[in-house]
Every structure is written in structure tokens, then in C-alpha cells.
Residue, then its C-alpha position, 0 to 999 in steps of 0.5 A: m616292167t612286165f615279164k614280156e617287156l623284160a624278156l623282149f629287152l633281154l632278147i634285144a640286148g643279147t642280139i646287140f651284144t652278139a652283133c657288136n662282138g669283137n671277133a665278128v665274122i663277115k663273109k665277102k663276095d665282092v673282094k678280088t680272089a681266085p675263081g670260085e673262092e670266097l673271102i671270110q674275114t674276122e674282125s679283131a679288137k687287137t692292133g698292130q704296128f708297121s712302118f713304111d717309108g719312115l712313117a709309123y702306123t698303128g691299125k686294127l687287125s683282122s684275119q681272112y680265109l681266102d679259100n672259103k674255109p679255115g684250111g685255106k690261105f690265111s691272111v692277117l691285115c693291119q689297117q689304119d684309117l688316118d685323118n686328112n684323107m689318108f689310109a694305110l693297109f698292111q696285109i700278109v698271106f700265108p699258105t694256111e693258118a696252121e703254118a702262120a701260127g707255127a714258129g719259123s722264118f718265111k720266104p717272100a713270095e711274088g704272089f699269093y695265088s700259089l703260095e708254097k709251104g714256107e712262103a708269105h706274100i706281103a702287100v702295103s697299100g693306101y693313099g695319102k703319104i703311102g701314095d696310090k701304088e701297091y707295094t708287094t713282095q717279089d722273089k728278089s725281096t730282101g729282109t726277114i719275115e718271122v713268126k713266133n707264138r703268133v707274133l709276126t715280125i718283119t724287119n727291113l723287108q723290101l717291097f716293089t711296085s709294078d713299075g719297079k719303085t722300092n720301099r721297105v717295111d717293118a712290122s710287129i703284129s700279134f695275131 
């Protein structure tokens, strides 16, 4: 192998290694966000667990900045692609990453566009056994949302669909 061939091989291998990094950053503009916002998503090699309607899910984690900058709203997602055309997605949105990473309890928020300090918005959606409706926190949701050392623990949190149906979610996610 000549020096040129070796250099070309190393360049290609380095490019592939960088492109397949476990924390790749992806900018998305086709995702529903507030006007003028862009989604920045980071994929992770970590997994998280959540249970919903008595079923346990384990999925890949990713995080997002919803305001096109690291100082904006911060979201953690746990997604499991299941066999037989089933899919499950857990998402929590915090006012900022700094607040998400800090220790403490969070109050359920009705929406994520105008989160206040100490609030978090949670949504569970999918298809298959979860159904085709999105379940979200509302101001009247009961249960607990806690973070300690970047570990999210959700216990018996009540979620609602837009037509008033309820269900409960539990989660343990290290982000």
C-alpha cells in the first residue's frame, strides 16, 4: 500500500468513525416547535426504561434543545421501536438543561411552550399497544417527577389525552 493509499484509507475511516459517533448532533427543521425555533437533537448510546399501561419499555435515549441553543428548553426522549408495527416514545421537556441536571422535584406542566422554573412537561405517544392518542401532563396531574445526579425518576404520574382519557407512567432515565 502506497502512502497516498494509506492516507486516503485513514481519511475515509476517520470520516466514517466521526459520522457514526454515539453522540451525533442532528439539526431538524421539520419538527413542530414554536415559531422561529429550530430543533437540535443529540443521539445517545444510552437506554432508559419507562412503563405505561402496565407494559415496560426500554428505548434509546436522545436529547434536544428546542430553542435552537443549549440555553433554551431541554428535552430528553426515550424511544423504543417494537416488533409488529408498534412504537413507544417518552418525552420530558424542562425549561433548561441546567435545571434538568440539577437535583429536585418538578411540577407537572400543561404545555411546554411556556415552561416556568420548577416545571416539566411529559408526553407518551406511539402506536400499537399505546394507541394512537398522545398522553400528556396537565396542571392537575398527580405523581412525582424527580431528578438527582442526572437521573430522572417518574413515579405513578397521571397523564391525559385531549379527550380526557387517563393513564399512568413510571420511568427511570439516566441522561
